PAMARMAR-958827 format. One record per residue (C-alpha): x, y, z; residue number from 1; chain. Coordinates in nm, 4 decimals, padded with zeros to 6 digits, always signed. Example, Ala and Ser with C-alpha at 12.3 -4.5 7.8 and 13.67 -1.06 7.14 Angstrom:
<rs>
         xx         yy         zz     k   c
   +01.2300   -00.4500   +00.7800     1   A
   +01.3670   -00.1060   +00.7140     2   A
</rs>
This chain:
<rs>
         xx         yy         zz     k   c
   +00.4892   +01.5028   -03.1274     1   A
   +00.2411   +01.4937   -02.8381     2   A
   +00.0450   +01.2277   -03.0205     3   A
   +00.3566   +01.0062   -03.0280     4   A
   +00.4265   +01.0386   -02.6556     5   A
   +00.4375   +00.6603   -02.6097     6   A
   +00.7509   +00.6526   -02.8234     7   A
   +00.9520   +00.9193   -02.6393     8   A
   +00.8156   +00.9253   -02.2824     9   A
   +01.0364   +00.6419   -02.1511    10   A
   +01.3670   +00.7656   -02.3045    11   A
   +01.2924   +01.1166   -02.1772    12   A
   +01.2323   +00.9937   -01.8223    13   A
   +01.5512   +00.7869   -01.8296    14   A
   +01.7512   +01.0858   -01.9592    15   A
   +01.6083   +01.3094   -01.6848    16   A
   +01.6969   +01.0451   -01.4290    17   A
   +02.0539   +01.0279   -01.5636    18   A
   +02.0834   +01.4080   -01.5400    19   A
   +01.9703   +01.3981   -01.1772    20   A
   +02.2349   +01.1359   -01.1029    21   A
   +02.5012   +01.3556   -01.2649    22   A
   +02.4171   +01.6220   -01.0078    23   A
   +02.3580   +01.3974   -00.7038    24   A
   +02.6558   +01.1611   -00.7333    25   A
   +02.9288   +01.4322   -00.7222    26   A
   +02.7510   +01.5877   -00.4231    27   A
   +02.7546   +01.2557   -00.2361    28   A
   +03.1173   +01.1855   -00.3269    29   A
   +03.2254   +01.5313   -00.2134    30   A
   +03.0495   +01.4971   +00.1242    31   A
   +03.1937   +01.1497   +00.1704    32   A
   +03.5487   +01.2708   +00.1106    33   A
   +03.5043   +01.5675   +00.3458    34   A
   +03.3705   +01.3408   +00.6235    35   A
   +03.6505   +01.0882   +00.5861    36   A
   +03.4217   +00.8122   +00.4588    37   A
   +03.2693   +00.7350   +00.7982    38   A
   +03.0407   +00.4380   +00.8695    39   A
   +02.7390   +00.6619   +00.8126    40   A
   +02.8775   +00.7673   +00.4735    41   A
   +02.9337   +00.4060   +00.3782    42   A
   +02.5689   +00.3204   +00.4451    43   A
   +02.4577   +00.6265   +00.2455    44   A
   +02.6729   +00.5292   -00.0535    45   A
   +02.5841   +00.1580   -00.0524    46   A
   +02.2148   +00.2283   +00.0091    47   A
   +02.2229   +00.4919   -00.2648    48   A
   +02.3616   +00.2409   -00.5141    49   A
   +02.0686   +00.0050   -00.4542    50   A
   +01.8221   +00.2939   -00.4754    51   A
   +01.9721   +00.4090   -00.8063    52   A
   +01.9327   +00.0562   -00.9439    53   A
   +01.5741   +00.0145   -00.8241    54   A
   +01.4311   +00.3453   -00.9492    55   A
   +01.4852   +00.2906   -01.3257    56   A
   +01.3107   -00.0478   -01.3060    57   A
   +01.0060   +00.1018   -01.1340    58   A
   +00.9925   +00.4099   -01.3566    59   A
   +01.0095   +00.1900   -01.6647    60   A
   +00.7228   -00.0299   -01.5446    61   A
   +00.5104   +00.2722   -01.4479    62   A
   +00.5553   +00.4415   -01.7856    63   A
   +00.4830   +00.1152   -01.9682    64   A
   +00.1498   +00.0871   -01.7891    65   A
   +00.0682   +00.4509   -01.8620    66   A
   +00.1623   +00.4037   -02.2277    67   A
   -00.0755   +00.1075   -02.2523    68   A
   -00.3482   +00.2329   -02.0183    69   A
   -00.6227   +00.0152   -02.1684    70   A
   -00.7924   -00.0969   -01.8443    71   A
   -00.7905   +00.1994   -01.6052    72   A
   -01.0024   +00.0217   -01.3440    73   A
   -00.7120   -00.2228   -01.2924    74   A
   -00.4016   -00.0359   -01.4034    75   A
   -00.4675   +00.2691   -01.1891    76   A
   -00.4227   +00.0512   -00.8819    77   A
   -00.1247   -00.1330   -01.0293    78   A
   +00.0572   +00.1939   -01.0927    79   A
   -00.0131   +00.3100   -00.7363    80   A
   +00.1365   -00.0172   -00.6108    81   A
   +00.4411   +00.0241   -00.8369    82   A
   +00.5024   +00.3681   -00.6860    83   A
   +00.5693   +00.1872   -00.3593    84   A
   +00.9304   +00.1131   -00.4558    85   A
   +01.0333   +00.4713   -00.5506    86   A
   +00.8582   +00.6176   -00.2447    87   A
   +01.0022   +00.3605   -00.0034    88   A
   +01.3517   +00.3688   -00.1558    89   A
   +01.3913   +00.7481   -00.1747    90   A
   +01.2273   +00.7888   +00.1640    91   A
   +01.4667   +00.5415   +00.3292    92   A
   +01.7730   +00.6923   +00.1611    93   A
   +01.6788   +01.0466   +00.2637    94   A
   +01.6341   +00.9073   +00.6152    95   A
   +01.9979   +00.7890   +00.5993    96   A
   +02.1135   +01.1355   +00.4955    97   A
   +01.9032   +01.3145   +00.7601    98   A
   +01.8723   +01.0650   +01.0502    99   A
   +01.7441   +01.3255   +01.2974   100   A
   +01.4291   +01.3687   +01.0856   101   A
   +01.3826   +00.9961   +01.0297   102   A
   +01.0557   +00.9788   +01.2238   103   A
   +00.8881   +01.2061   +00.9697   104   A
   +01.0159   +01.0119   +00.6686   105   A
   +00.9224   +00.6795   +00.8296   106   A
   +00.5686   +00.8031   +00.8924   107   A
   +00.5228   +00.8991   +00.5276   108   A
   +00.6417   +00.5551   +00.4211   109   A
   +00.4113   +00.3772   +00.6646   110   A
   +00.1095   +00.5801   +00.5508   111   A
   +00.1767   +00.4799   +00.1921   112   A
   +00.1949   +00.1199   +00.3087   113   A
   -00.1710   +00.1459   +00.4144   114   A
   -00.2530   +00.3018   +00.0771   115   A
   -00.0853   +00.0113   -00.1053   116   A
   -00.2836   -00.2475   +00.0908   117   A
   -00.6040   -00.0614   +00.0032   118   A
   -00.5130   -00.0456   -00.3673   119   A
   -00.4325   -00.4147   -00.3809   120   A
   -00.7710   -00.4926   -00.2277   121   A
   -00.9446   -00.2616   -00.4767   122   A
   -00.7429   -00.4156   -00.7644   123   A
   -00.8639   -00.7663   -00.6730   124   A
   -01.2187   -00.6497   -00.6156   125   A
   -01.2414   -00.4616   -00.9463   126   A
   -01.1122   -00.7665   -01.1297   127   A
   -01.3770   -00.9893   -00.9693   128   A
   -01.6606   -00.7452   -01.0312   129   A
   -01.5617   -00.7090   -01.3944   130   A
   -01.5285   -01.0848   -01.4528   131   A
   -01.8339   -01.2034   -01.2553   132   A
   -02.1799   -01.0659   -01.3339   133   A
   -02.3131   -01.0899   -00.9789   134   A
   -02.0059   -01.1177   -00.7602   135   A
   -02.1707   -01.1080   -00.4181   136   A
   -02.4351   -01.3646   -00.5143   137   A
   -02.1554   -01.5866   -00.6455   138   A
   -01.9715   -01.5487   -00.3147   139   A
   -02.2933   -01.6235   -00.1257   140   A
   -02.3382   -01.9543   -00.3081   141   A
   -01.9858   -02.0809   -00.2397   142   A
   -01.8784   -02.3247   +00.0320   143   A
   -01.8606   -02.1537   +00.3697   144   A
   -01.5244   -01.9822   +00.4280   145   A
   -01.4002   -02.0291   +00.7848   146   A
   -01.1529   -01.8253   +00.9838   147   A
   -00.7997   -01.9585   +01.0054   148   A
   -00.5177   -01.9413   +01.2592   149   A
   -00.4876   -01.7472   +01.4842   150   A
   -00.8596   -01.6533   +01.4692   151   A
   -00.9937   -02.0019   +01.3946   152   A
   -01.1968   -01.9925   +01.7174   153   A
   -01.4215   -01.7158   +01.5789   154   A
   -01.7561   -01.8069   +01.4194   155   A
   -01.7400   -01.7822   +01.0381   156   A
   -01.8779   -01.4812   +00.8561   157   A
   -02.1731   -01.5650   +00.6363   158   A
   -02.0733   -01.5867   +00.2697   159   A
   -02.1925   -01.2978   +00.0587   160   A
   -02.2452   -00.9447   +00.1835   161   A
   -02.1337   -01.0171   +00.5400   162   A
   -01.7993   -01.1690   +00.4402   163   A
   -01.7477   -00.9130   +00.1640   164   A
   -01.7945   -00.6156   +00.3968   165   A
   -01.5949   -00.7761   +00.6781   166   A
   -01.2917   -00.8068   +00.4484   167   A
   -01.3369   -00.4731   +00.2743   168   A
   -01.3870   -00.2643   +00.5862   169   A
   -01.1261   -00.4605   +00.7792   170   A
   -00.8765   -00.3361   +00.5205   171   A
   -01.0196   +00.0149   +00.4993   172   A
   -00.9861   +00.0724   +00.8739   173   A
   -00.6055   +00.0654   +00.8345   174   A
   -00.6267   +00.3381   +00.5697   175   A
   -00.8000   +00.5530   +00.8324   176   A
   -00.6062   +00.4496   +01.1447   177   A
   -00.2553   +00.4842   +01.0012   178   A
   -00.2743   +00.8540   +00.9006   179   A
   -00.4486   +00.9392   +01.2299   180   A
   -00.1800   +00.7660   +01.4358   181   A
   +00.0869   +00.9394   +01.2260   182   A
   -00.0661   +01.2778   +01.3058   183   A
   -00.0744   +01.1881   +01.6763   184   A
   +00.2922   +01.0816   +01.6620   185   A
   +00.3845   +01.4167   +01.5038   186   A
   +00.2076   +01.6035   +01.7823   187   A
   +00.3724   +01.3848   +02.0482   188   A
   +00.7173   +01.4292   +01.8929   189   A
   +00.6774   +01.8068   +01.8857   190   A
   +00.5810   +01.7995   +02.2543   191   A
   +00.8681   +01.5597   +02.3387   192   A
   +00.6430   +01.2804   +02.4665   193   A
   +00.6688   +01.0378   +02.1731   194   A
   +00.9782   +00.8415   +02.2871   195   A
   +01.0408   +00.6198   +01.9830   196   A
   +01.1828   +00.2818   +02.0894   197   A
   +01.1144   +00.3577   +02.4550   198   A
   +00.8945   +00.0905   +02.6156   199   A
   +00.8141   +00.3186   +02.9076   200   A
   +00.4385   +00.3554   +02.9303   201   A
   +00.4698   +00.7219   +03.0153   202   A
   +00.5564   +00.7711   +02.6467   203   A
   +00.3183   +00.7657   +02.3519   204   A
   +00.5221   +00.5294   +02.1333   205   A
   +00.4197   +00.1959   +02.2968   206   A
   +00.0496   +00.2806   +02.2696   207   A
   +00.0742   +00.3976   +01.9096   208   A
   +00.2817   +00.0917   +01.8194   209   A
   +00.0148   -00.1393   +01.9644   210   A
   -00.2656   +00.0435   +01.7818   211   A
   -00.0793   +00.0447   +01.4486   212   A
   +00.0284   -00.3184   +01.4733   213   A
   -00.3204   -00.4384   +01.5643   214   A
   -00.4729   -00.2332   +01.2818   215   A
   -00.2161   -00.3685   +01.0356   216   A
   -00.2775   -00.7253   +01.1524   217   A
   -00.6528   -00.6871   +01.0970   218   A
   -00.5961   -00.5422   +00.7479   219   A
   -00.3566   -00.8178   +00.6410   220   A
   -00.5770   -01.0889   +00.7917   221   A
   -00.8801   -00.9574   +00.6020   222   A
   -00.6755   -00.9429   +00.2822   223   A
   -00.5709   -01.3077   +00.3258   224   A
   -00.9300   -01.4076   +00.4083   225   A
   -01.0542   -01.2260   +00.0968   226   A
   -00.7971   -01.4066   -00.1165   227   A
   -00.8885   -01.7400   +00.0410   228   A
   -01.2568   -01.6873   -00.0361   229   A
   -01.1897   -01.5968   -00.4015   230   A
   -00.8716   -01.7821   -00.4954   231   A
   -01.0400   -01.9897   -00.7673   232   A
   -01.1922   -01.6862   -00.9417   233   A
   -00.8612   -01.4980   -00.9140   234   A
   -00.6464   -01.7742   -01.0686   235   A
   -00.6476   -01.6265   -01.4248   236   A
   -00.4675   -01.3152   -01.2969   237   A
   -00.2071   -01.5252   -01.1091   238   A
   -00.2560   -01.3440   -00.7785   239   A
   -00.0200   -01.5438   -00.5550   240   A
   +00.2980   -01.3690   -00.6710   241   A
   +00.1280   -01.0295   -00.6456   242   A
   -00.0002   -01.1096   -00.2978   243   A
   +00.3428   -01.2288   -00.1814   244   A
   +00.5050   -00.9092   -00.3132   245   A
   +00.2688   -00.6911   -00.1104   246   A
   +00.2848   -00.9049   +00.2007   247   A
   +00.6624   -00.9494   +00.1891   248   A
   +00.7354   -00.5758   +00.1722   249   A
   +00.4871   -00.4964   +00.4505   250   A
   +00.5995   -00.7742   +00.6827   251   A
   +00.9728   -00.7397   +00.6175   252   A
   +00.9672   -00.3726   +00.7056   253   A
   +00.7436   -00.4387   +01.0069   254   A
   +00.9402   -00.7287   +01.1578   255   A
   +01.2713   -00.5579   +01.0871   256   A
   +01.1527   -00.2586   +01.2850   257   A
   +01.0348   -00.4799   +01.5722   258   A
   +01.3584   -00.6814   +01.5845   259   A
   +01.5775   -00.3694   +01.5683   260   A
   +01.3702   -00.2037   +01.8429   261   A
   +01.4134   -00.5097   +02.0670   262   A
   +01.7890   -00.5150   +01.9991   263   A
   +01.8085   -00.1496   +02.0966   264   A
   +01.6061   -00.2108   +02.4123   265   A
   +01.8277   -00.4988   +02.5346   266   A
   +02.1451   -00.3037   +02.4552   267   A
   +02.2777   -00.5122   +02.1650   268   A
   +02.2903   -00.2201   +01.9208   269   A
   +02.4733   +00.0026   +02.1683   270   A
   +02.7290   -00.2729   +02.2388   271   A
   +02.7931   -00.3587   +01.8734   272   A
   +02.8154   -00.0014   +01.7417   273   A
   +02.9777   +00.1463   +02.0515   274   A
   +02.7158   +00.4160   +02.1052   275   A
   +02.7048   +00.5624   +02.4533   276   A
   +02.4042   +00.7955   +02.4556   277   A
   +02.0398   +00.7209   +02.3836   278   A
   +02.0108   +00.9607   +02.0882   279   A
   +02.3067   +00.8035   +01.9046   280   A
   +02.1659   +00.4542   +01.9574   281   A
   +01.8304   +00.5695   +01.8247   282   A
   +01.9932   +00.7112   +01.5091   283   A
   +02.1917   +00.3912   +01.4536   284   A
   +01.8777   +00.1749   +01.4785   285   A
   +01.6927   +00.4073   +01.2405   286   A
   +01.9825   +00.3929   +00.9943   287   A
   +01.9825   +00.0129   +01.0084   288   A
   +01.6144   +00.0016   +00.9161   289   A
   +01.6522   +00.2547   +00.6344   290   A
   +01.9643   +00.0842   +00.4987   291   A
   +01.7904   -00.2540   +00.4816   292   A
   +01.4883   -00.0999   +00.3081   293   A
   +01.7153   +00.0545   +00.0427   294   A
   +01.8470   -00.2931   -00.0401   295   A
   +01.5065   -00.4614   -00.0227   296   A
   +01.3472   -00.2102   -00.2590   297   A
   +01.5854   -00.3195   -00.5340   298   A
   +01.4608   -00.6777   -00.4867   299   A
   +01.1010   -00.5527   -00.4689   300   A
   +01.1436   -00.3589   -00.7957   301   A
   +01.2551   -00.6776   -00.9720   302   A
   +00.9661   -00.8721   -00.8192   303   A
   +00.7139   -00.6035   -00.9241   304   A
   +00.8504   -00.6111   -01.2787   305   A
   +00.7536   -00.9779   -01.3155   306   A
   +00.4366   -00.9859   -01.1027   307   A
   +00.2728   -00.6685   -01.2387   308   A
   +00.3699   -00.6794   -01.6081   309   A
   +00.2207   -00.4426   -01.8640   310   A
   +00.2083   -00.7024   -02.1436   311   A
   -00.1489   -00.8261   -02.0696   312   A
   -00.2761   -00.4710   -02.1202   313   A
   -00.1167   -00.4069   -02.4595   314   A
   -00.4023   -00.3733   -02.7082   315   A
   -00.3467   -00.1828   -03.0307   316   A
   -00.7217   -00.1776   -03.1037   317   A
   -00.8213   -00.0094   -02.7766   318   A
   -00.8763   +00.3632   -02.7364   319   A
   -00.5447   +00.5504   -02.7268   320   A
   -00.5438   +00.8075   -02.4484   321   A
   -00.3221   +01.1099   -02.4087   322   A
   -00.0294   +01.1172   -02.1676   323   A
   -00.1953   +01.3774   -01.9450   324   A
   -00.5212   +01.1842   -01.9382   325   A
   -00.3489   +00.8645   -01.8245   326   A
   -00.1316   +01.0480   -01.5729   327   A
   -00.4197   +01.2438   -01.4175   328   A
   -00.6364   +00.9339   -01.4000   329   A
   -00.3623   +00.7621   -01.1998   330   A
   -00.3690   +01.0413   -00.9396   331   A
   -00.7469   +01.0630   -00.9140   332   A
   -00.8199   +00.9578   -00.5548   333   A
   -01.1967   +01.0040   -00.5641   334   A
   -01.2333   +00.6249   -00.5313   335   A
   -01.0449   +00.6369   -00.2008   336   A
   -01.2663   +00.9190   -00.0789   337   A
   -01.5820   +00.7285   -00.1706   338   A
   -01.4676   +00.4068   -00.0022   339   A
   -01.3653   +00.5861   +00.3167   340   A
   -01.6985   +00.7680   +00.3306   341   A
   -01.8755   +00.4358   +00.2861   342   A
   -01.6500   +00.2868   +00.5564   343   A
   -01.7519   +00.5507   +00.8099   344   A
   -02.1171   +00.5021   +00.7138   345   A
   -02.1032   +00.1242   +00.7502   346   A
   -01.9127   +00.1411   +01.0797   347   A
   -02.1586   +00.3990   +01.2169   348   A
   -02.4596   +00.1929   +01.1087   349   A
   -02.3035   -00.1231   +01.2517   350   A
   -02.2493   +00.0407   +01.5914   351   A
   -02.6022   +00.1777   +01.6004   352   A
   -02.7478   -00.1616   +01.5057   353   A
   -02.5445   -00.3379   +01.7738   354   A
   -02.6787   -00.0915   +02.0279   355   A
   -03.0342   -00.1634   +01.9074   356   A
   -02.9635   -00.5379   +01.8938   357   A
   -03.0083   -00.5849   +01.5177   358   A
   -02.7634   -00.7175   +01.2619   359   A
   -02.5795   -00.5081   +01.0078   360   A
   -02.6661   -00.7214   +00.7056   361   A
   -02.9748   -00.9264   +00.6358   362   A
   -02.9651   -01.2481   +00.4312   363   A
   -02.9907   -01.2131   +00.0575   364   A
   -03.3469   -01.2232   -00.0674   365   A
   -03.5136   -01.1482   +00.2687   366   A
   -03.4909   -00.7905   +00.3938   367   A
   -03.2046   -00.6433   +00.1920   368   A
   -03.1444   -00.5233   -00.1580   369   A
   -02.8251   -00.4833   -00.3518   370   A
   -02.7624   -00.1309   -00.4721   371   A
   -02.4939   -00.0656   -00.7277   372   A
   -02.3394   +00.2777   -00.7112   373   A
   -02.0981   +00.3624   -00.9844   374   A
   -01.7506   +00.4468   -00.8620   375   A
   -01.6691   +00.8132   -00.8413   376   A
   -01.3334   +00.7627   -01.0136   377   A
   -01.5322   +00.6659   -01.3048   378   A
   -01.4635   +00.6298   -01.6521   379   A
   -01.7665   +00.7716   -01.8216   380   A
   -01.5307   +00.9050   -02.0838   381   A
   -01.3803   +00.5577   -02.1098   382   A
   -01.6997   +00.3843   -02.2128   383   A
   -01.8637   +00.3462   -01.8729   384   A
   -02.2095   +00.4057   -02.0127   385   A
   -02.1671   +00.1505   -02.2849   386   A
   -02.0331   -00.1201   -02.0524   387   A
   -01.7026   -00.1567   -02.2306   388   A
   -01.4105   -00.3530   -02.0935   389   A
   -01.2465   -00.0364   -01.9696   390   A
   -01.5234   +00.0754   -01.7413   391   A
   -01.4859   +00.0946   -01.3638   392   A
   -01.6929   -00.1865   -01.2125   393   A
   -01.9813   -00.0917   -00.9903   394   A
   -01.9140   -00.0777   -00.6184   395   A
   -02.1649   -00.2921   -00.4301   396   A
   -02.2956   -00.2252   -00.0843   397   A
   -02.5973   -00.3312   +00.1151   398   A
   -02.8703   -00.1166   +00.2625   399   A
   -03.1019   -00.2899   +00.5034   400   A
   -03.4730   -00.2183   +00.4571   401   A
   -03.5465   -00.3008   +00.8191   402   A
</rs>
């Protein structure tokens, strides 16, 4: 029976999901009736309907990838991206049910946003390193990639190691900054100095918002620059739809939050919803954001279904792994740990070199050498030593010999 888990895993998950709905739906209906079907209850019910429609789509896609886990170095990151919809949708709906604790749920969602951006970068990078024998040398020999608006005034990064590390570490910094800013916001909220939506500079929220938004802008800009530099090599995997899915979810949630915050600040939300105190207005604005995310996650689930299909990974001749092996491999975050450690090392070396007046990366063939370190999330058991198609590509980085 365990050997045939690909046959029964999806029906079992769908049955478990149906059983959960049998318990949750009567609870929601009962609370709605007791509260007189208020405006808050209406948003909970409508948002819940969209969440219930989005979750089965995502769960189905996730289990399909796990059932046909033939290329772990790519599918691990795809599955992490697919988890974005369930985490966002459930998180937003729970925020509707418990609006007073919305700041904590929102922070979890925003941290996972940084994780998704990182995984999409790693997904593209692993694909390139597996398809191209010497990826960085190939990038070095391409036509110079220039910055684009709004940073077109900056001098271009030299193709090769310099451009590669600029994009990679520009994305990785958001993975570090976002959790740190979330921790700071928790501490500020506990000490009643956070002031969400309050543009008073005696509160922590404006400063944290500026830091987070700048960090997110850098990450997304580097992701676009990376795609621009490699769009020809990435064409076989049809990356545009995948890129738009990631960018749309990130930017929709971001700009919605900004617009709603501005509407609260100028008093539009209070006038429309008839709220009189600051706390009620804050809850209404938070509910608006969460309600919209519940609806958008249903659209995102459909988009993910078509942009991250499992069909290209179906291979009856490949090694058939157990359910536990595929599941545990998906949750192995040693690759994240390795990349963040490398990020701190590169940033530290870059700062020290700037202080000494030297550059971080030397031109290829002069005073640098390319060292390939195998990824720690590795797939030695998946044929890494033999160089099979399922191995995790090597992670390149430069060490100056100066």
